[in-house]
N, C-alpha and C positions, 0 to 999 in steps of 0.2 A: 132216494137213496143211492150211494153209489156202492158198487160192487167193487173193490179194490183187490181181489184175487189176481194173481199172477196168472192162474188155470182161465179166469175169463177172459184175460188178454190174450192169450194163447188161442181160445176158440175164435175169438173175435178176429185177429188176423187170417184164421183159415177158411172164414167167412165171407171177409171183407173185399171189396172189388175196388175199393177206393184208396189204390195205393199208386206209388209213383217211383220212376224208376230215378235213382239218384244220377246226375250227370258226372259224376266220378271228376270234376274239374280241380287242379289244384288252386286252392285260393290266394297263398303266397301272401306276401306284403303289398299292400294299398301304397300306390304312388300319387303322394299328395302335390295336384297338377296347380292348387293354390290355396296355398295355407292361411293368406288372409282371408279368403269366402268360408274356411271353416271356422276360424276364429268367429268370423260373425255369427257363423250357425249355432255356435255353442253360447256364443253370448244370448243370442235369441231365445235359446231355451235355460238361461240361468246358470250358465255351469261355466265360471270364469276359469275356473282352475284346473278343470280339464283342458280348456285354451291355453292357459299357462304351460301345465305340463307338455301338451303336444308341441310350443315351440322348444321346449328343453329337448324332446325328443327330436327335433327336427335338425336341431343344432349338433346333438350326440350324435347322428348319422352323419351329418355334414352332407345332407341332402343338398340340391340345386336351390340356392336361395333367392326368391320371386318376391321379396316383402322386405318393409324395413322394421330391421326389431324392436329398434326403441318404439317406433310407433304404434306397434301391434300390444306392446307391453303397456303403454299408456294407456290405450283403449280400454285392455284388459282391467289395470288400477282403478279406472273411471267408473268401471260399471261395479267392478267391488265395492269402492265408498259408497255409490248410491245404493248399493243393497244394502248395505250396513247401516247408512244413513236412515233409510225406511225401516229397518228393522229397530232400531233404536227409536225412533220416533212411535211406532205402534207396539213397542216391547213386544216384539217377535224375539223370546227367547232362544226358539229352535235355530232360527239362521242366525243370529248373533254369535251363537256359540260353534255354528259351522263354518263361520267367517273368521274366526279368533282361530280356531285352533286350527284351521288349513295354514292361516299366516303364520301362525307359530312354528310351522312345519317347516317352512321355506323361508324363516328367518326375515319376513318382511312386516310385520306389525306395523312398522312405521307409515304404513300405506295410509292407514285409518288414523284418524283423532277420536278414539271414544269420550261421549261426554259421561258416561256411567260406566259403572263397571257391570259383567256380567249378572254378579248377585242382585246388583241394583236392577238390572233387566228382568232377571227373573221374578223377581219380587214384583216390579209392576205387574208382570205377565200374571201372577197369582191373583193381584188385586182385581185387575181387570177382568178375569175370568169370574171371580165373586162376584162382582157387582154385575156381571151378565148373568148371574145364576148357573153360570156352568161350573157345575160344584164339583162335577166329576175330573176335572182336568183342574181347577183349582184346588182339589185334595193331592191330587196325582204330585202335582209341583209343588206345593208346600212340602211334602214327604222330600222330594230330592232336594227343595232348598233346606230342611233340616239338615242333611247330611253331609252338607257341605257348608253350612253358616250356621248361625247363632241365632234363632229366633227369640225376640222377647217370650217373658212366661205368659202375658197376655195373649202373644199371637198363638202359643202352643194352645193355651185352654179354649180359644176361637176355633181353631181348628179342630180340637178333641170334641168339642159340641157338634162342628158340621160333620164329623165320623160320625156319631151318635144319629143325628138329623136324617143321614143319607144311608144309613145302615151299613157302614164300610168299616166291618168290624179287622179286616186284617190292616187297615192304616190305624186304626183307634190302639191297636198292639202297640205299633211301632211309639206312636205318641205316649202311649202310657211309659214304656220304656225310658223314653226322653224325661219323662217325669220322675222316674224313678232314680235315675243319674241324678237330676238336679235335687233330688231328696224333696219335692214338691208334693202335697196331697193329694191323692189319688180320690177324685169325686164319687160316691156309691153308685150315681148313673152310670159312669165308666164301667165300673167291676161289674154293674148288671149286665150292660150291652155285651160285655166279653164272656161273661158266664152265664149266660141263660140265651141259649137259642130259641128262636122265633119258633111257634109251633107248623108243620108243615102245611093247614089248613090254612094257614097266614101266606105262606110263601106262594102257594097255589095262586094267590090272587096277582101276583107280580108275575105270571106265565101268558101267553096269547097263543092262538093259532095262527101261524102264519099262512095265509090263504092267497094264492095266485091264479086268476083265470085267463087263460088264454084259448078262450073259444071254444069252437067247436074244430076237432079233428076227426078224419073219415078212419073206420074201424071194419074191414069186411065191407066196405061199401055201406056202411051207415055213418051218419052224423053223430059222435057223441062228446060229452063236456070235456074239454081238456081241463084238466086243474091238477095244482101241483099246492099239497099240503107240508107245512112244515111246522115247528114250535120258535117260540122266541121268549124271550124275559129282558124285563124293563130293567138298565142300570143308571136312569137319571130322572130325577122327578119331573123334567120337562115333557117325557113322552118319548123316549130314545130309548131303542131295544134292540138287543142282541139277536142274531139268526144266521145259518150257513147261505154263503153265497151260492152254493147251488139250489138253494130253494126260490131265490128271487133273481136269478142269473137272467131269466127273458126281459126282466126290466132293464136292466144296462148293458148286456151285453151286445155289439155291435153288428155280430153276426147273425143275431135272432131277427126275423123280419116279421114276425106275425103279433098277432095281438095279445096285450098283457096287460092287466090292471093288476093292482097289491092292495089287499086288503088285510087287517086284522082281524080276529073274533077275540073277545075277552073270555077269561075262565069263568064268569058267571052270568054270562047272555046266551041266548040260543039263536042262532040266524042273525043277528045284528052285525054287521060289518063295517069296520072302521077303516076309513083309506087311511093308507100310508104311502110315505116315499122314500126312498133307499137314499141315503145321505152318502155313505163311504162304501167300499167293499175291496176284499183281498182276495184275488182267488186262489192264491197261493195257499193260503192257509184256511180259506173255504169258510170267512168271516164276512157278515156285513153287518153294517149300523142303518137302522132303519129309523125313522120319525111319524110320529103320530101325533095328533091332535087332543090327547088325552093325559090327565094327570093318574098316573097311576097309583093303586091302593098300596104297591109294596114295591121297595126297591131291593135287588138282589147286592150282593158284596161280591165284586171280583176277588178272587185271593191269588198272592205273587208265590203263596207256598208251593215247596217242592219237596215236603217232608211227607207227603202222602207214600203207603208202601204196598206192596204186595199184599192182600189181605185184607186191606183197609175196607171199614164198610162206606158203602157210598149209597146215594139216591139220584134218582133222574124222576123229572117231571117232563111230561110231552102229552103230543095229542096222536097217539101211534094209530094210524086209518082213521083218524079224526075225532077219534074219543078224548075230547079235552079232561084236562083234569085229571088224567092218568100218572099215577106215582107209582115209582119198581124200585128195587132196590138189589143191592148185589155187592159183590168187592171188587177192588184191582185187582185183574189176573195178571198184569204183567205191565211194565215201563218200557220207554224209549222203545217203539215199533217206529221203524223209519217209513214212513208212508209217505210223508209230506217232502217236499222240495226243500223245505226248511224247518227244522227244528224235528219235532217227534210226536209220536201219538200215545195216549197211554189205552190197554186193550182192559175192557172191564165186563163183567158177566151179567150186568144190568139188561134184563129185556127190551131191546129196543127193535121198533119195526119202523115201515114208511110212516112219516108224519112225526117221528119223535127227532128227526133233523131240526138241530139250532135249537135244542133246549138244554139247560143247566143240567150240571152233574154236581150234586152236593156232599160237603162230608157231612160228620154227624154236629157240628159248630153250624151247619146252614150256610157256610161260605161256597161259593161256585169255584169248583177246583175244576172243572173242565166244562167244554160245551160237545154235545153230543154230535158226531159227523157222519157215523158210518156203520153199517152193519152188514155181516153175512150172511145171506139168507139161508147157503147152503150148509150151515154150521151152527147149530143154535149155540146161543152164550158166548160168541165171539163178536164182539163189539167194541168201537172205536170211539175216541173222545181227543179234543185237541185239549192240553192243559193250559190250564189260565195265566198261568205266568208268560206264556207265549202270548194269548189274546192282549193282556195289559200293556205288554210293549208295543201294540200295533195301534189301540184304541184312538192316542191321539191323531195319528194320523187319518185315522177312520171321520173323526171329529171334522179335519179339515176337509172333508168331502173329494170325492172321485175316488178313482181307482188308485189304490194303495201301491206305489213302486217301493221295491227294496234296494239295499245298494252291494253290489259286489265286485271282486277283483275279476273273475272271470274265467275261475281256473276250477278243472276238477281235481277233487284231490283223493287220496288213499291213506289209508289209516293204517299204523301199525307200528309196533314197539312203542306205543304212546307219544307218537310222533305224527303230524300230516304231512305228505310230500305231496308233490304235485305231478300228478300224471297226464294233463292236456291241460293246455291253455284254448279258451276259444279265440278265433281267428280277429286280431285288432282291439280284442277287448286291453282293460287295464292291466293285468298280469302280462299278457303278451308285448304292450306297448313300452312297456315297464324293465324286459330285457329278463324276468324270471321264467324259468325253461323246468321242463320237465326234469325230475329226480330232486330239485331244489327242497329243501325240507323249511317249511315256514316254522319258527318258533314261537315269534312274538307278532303282536300288533298293536301300535303306540305302546310299547312297554308291556304290555299283558300277556303273559304267556299263554298260550295256547296247545293243548295236546289233543284235544278232538274236533271234528267236523263242527259238531254241535256248540263248541263253547266257540270257534270263533265265526261261526253263521250267528249268535247271539249278540256277538261284540259289533260284528258290523249292523247289526238291525236297530242299534242305536245312532246310527251315524247316518246323516243326509247322503244320499248320491253326491258327485263332486267334491265331498271330502278329501282332502291330502292326507294321507296315513302314510306311518313308517314301519315298514315291514323287515323285521330281522328275519335272516334266511341261513341256511348252511347249504352251502356248494362246494363238493370235493374235500370235505372237512374242515373249510374254511368259512368263518361268521361274516355276512354280508349284510347291509342295510339298503333298502330302495324305498324312496318317497313315489307313490302313484294316487292318482285322482280315480276314488271310486266310479266306476260304472253304475248305472240304473239296470235294474235286473226285474224283468217283467214276469208274468207267469209261463211265458215260453221261452226264455232266455238260451236255449240251446236250438233253436230253430235256424239264428242266424248260421251256426257253425254247419248244422245240416245242409245249407244250400250251397256255404263257402267252400267247405272242405274235401278231399276228395275220400272216397270210400275206405281206402289203406288206412288215413288218418283217426278216422270216425271211430273205428273197429276196436281203438286203445281204450279211449274212456266208455264208449257202450257197453263191450264185450270183455276188457279185461287184457288183451294181448297187444303186444306188438309184432308184428307181421313184415318181411318184405320179402319182397319178388325173388323166385327162385325157378328159371327154367322156362318162361314165358308161359305160353296158352298148352293147356293139358289137350291132348288127344281130340275129345269130344267136346270141347268148348269149356270155357271157364280159364280164370286167372290162377295160377301155380303160385304160391307162397309156400314161404317157412317161418315157425315161430321161432320169435326173438327172445321175449320174455312174457311171465305169464304173472299177474297180481294176485297173490293170495285172497281167496275169498269171493273173486271175482267168476262170472259165467262162465269163462274160458277154464278158468281153476276147477269148478264145481263137474264139467265133463271130464275132467282128466287131462286135459291138453298140457303139454311139458313141452319146454324149449327142444328144437330142432325137429318137433312133429311137422311133417310136409302136410299142406291141405289145398285143396281147390277151393276157390269162391266162384260155385255154382248161381248164386243169385241173392239180391239185396233188395230190399224195398222199405221204403219208411211212408207212414201214413200219419201227417202232420196233424190231420183233424181229430183221429182215436188216439195220437199220441203214443204208437209203439215202432217199434223197427225189427223185422224178419230177415235172417241172413242164412242163406243153405250151403253148406260146407260138404267138401267129401273129405273128411279125415283119414289120417294112416299111423295112429298114435303109437310110440316106440313101446309102450307099456303093454299094447297088446298085439306085439309082433309085427307091427306095421299090418294087420288086418283093417280095411278100408271098408268105411260105412260112410251112410249120409246123415247129417245133422243138422236139425233146424234149430235155431237158437231166435230166441223171441225176448225182448225189453225193452221198458218205458224209455222215451225221448228224455222223459224229466229227471235227469240225474238228482238223489236226494245227498250227493257229494258234491255240488259245484258249490261254491265258495264265491 
C-alpha cells in the first residue's frame, strides 16, 4: 500500500539524502539544427502530425531553412497514407479515427483515399474482437457504435445477449434504453439481469489474490522472504484481470533489477499458485491488466457510472494481509480527491489493509464502481479508490499491451471562476511550441467547452498522442484559436522541466508564485527576490505570501526518485510587519493540474 499523505512526504524529505541540486540553467528555446533529422525521428515514432506542426512552427518563426519544405511535407504525407492504409486493412478504428480527425483539423482529408467510412471500420473492429472472443472490447465498441450509428435490431439483441453472458450490467442498461426508444420488447432475461444482483458469495469467485515473489531480502542481517500481496478481479472470460500497478511493478519496471515472479491464488484454493503475466500497465492510474490461463467462474461488470453519492453503501472484496475471500462494507465518504496526476479518487470508509490493493469496490447492484488503491495507516477509515469510469477509458489501451501513455498539451493549469488558465508551459511541449502563454484561458478543446482541469483531462484521454486538436482560448479579452499536436505524457512528465528550466521559473508551477530578482544576493548568501504574483489556493497562498513580499531563496533541492521538491526561503511578509522567518516548503513533482 502506498502512503499518500503529504505529511509522509515532508518526513521523507527531511531524512532523505538522495537529493540533487538544480543546475538552475535557463532552458529557453531549442535551436533546430536539422529539421529534416527531427522529422525523420518523429516519423520513426509514428508522430507524423507533430512533424507537420513542427514545419509550420519553423516557418512561422522564420528560422534558417535548411530543408526542402515540399520534400519534407511529401515524406510526412506518405507516412500518413501508409498508416491509414494499414489501419483500414486491419480495421483499427483507434488509429483510423486519429488520422481522420487530425486531417480534418488541417483541412487535408485529400491526403488519404478512404475505402471505408469510420463507422464501417468500427463495425469491422467490433466483429473482429467478437470473433477473437475479445468480448470486453467488442462490447465497449458496440456501445460507441450504437451512439453514432443505428445498428440493426438483430445486432442489438446479439449484444444484449453478450452483455448478459459476460455480466456487463452497465452496458446492458444502455442497450435496454435503446430497446425502449425503438419500442422493442425487452426479454425477461434482460430484466432479471439488471434487477437481480448476484449474491456476494458468487462474486467472490471472480476475485484472486495477486502474489509477487521477489526472492529474499536482508533485514537486520537475516534473509527474509520478499513478497508483495494484492488483490485482483476478472473482467474477461479468457482470464484477464485487473489489479494495481504498484502491486506488480517489479515485473515491468526497468529500474527494478531483482528477482520477480508473478502468480495468482484463486478464492477457493489454498496454496495453489497459478502463473500470470502482465499485459498492460498504467503507472499514472495505478492500474494493470494481467492474463492467466484460467477460465474464471465469475466476471465482474465495470461501470462507467458517476452517479454514486456521498453516503452510498459500497462493498470491497480482497485479501487483506493475505486473508482471502474477505468482504467488507462501508460508505462513500467523499468524491473528487485530487491524489492522481490525472483524474480524481473517491474516499471510502470501507476497512482497507495491505493486500486489498487492486480489489473491486462494488455498489449494491454488484457493479464495480472503483478499484481500491490506497489507505492511510495513521487514520482509520480513510481509504481511497480509483473510480471505474476512469478505468474503463484506459482498458482498451491496457489490452493493446505495454505501458499506457496519455496525451497532453504540456501546460500546468489554474482553476478559477469556472475557467482554466495557463500558469506554466513545459518547455518545448505542445502548448509552448504552439505559442500559448501564461495567462491564456482555455475555453474549449475541439469545440467542447471545458471549465475544470478534470473535464479537459478526460477529453484528452480519448485522444491518441500526436492528434491535432483545436484550442479556443482568451488572451487579453480577445478570443483566439490555435492548432497543436498532442504530446505524449508518461508518468514522469514534469521531469524534463525540472532538468531544463531555471529554479525561478519552476517555483511558479510548483509553489504557485511568480518571483523576480530584487537586489542581488543577501549578506549571508542566497538570492533575493520579490513576489510579483500569488495564485489563490497554491502553497504560497496557504502560507500567507502576498504581492511585493521580499524573500531570500536559501536552498532548493529535488528528488526525482521519491518525487518531491523542497525549498527553503527567508520571508518578510508585509502582513506580519516584515518580520523575517525561515520557511521550508515541500511539494510533489507530479502536479495534478498538468494538462
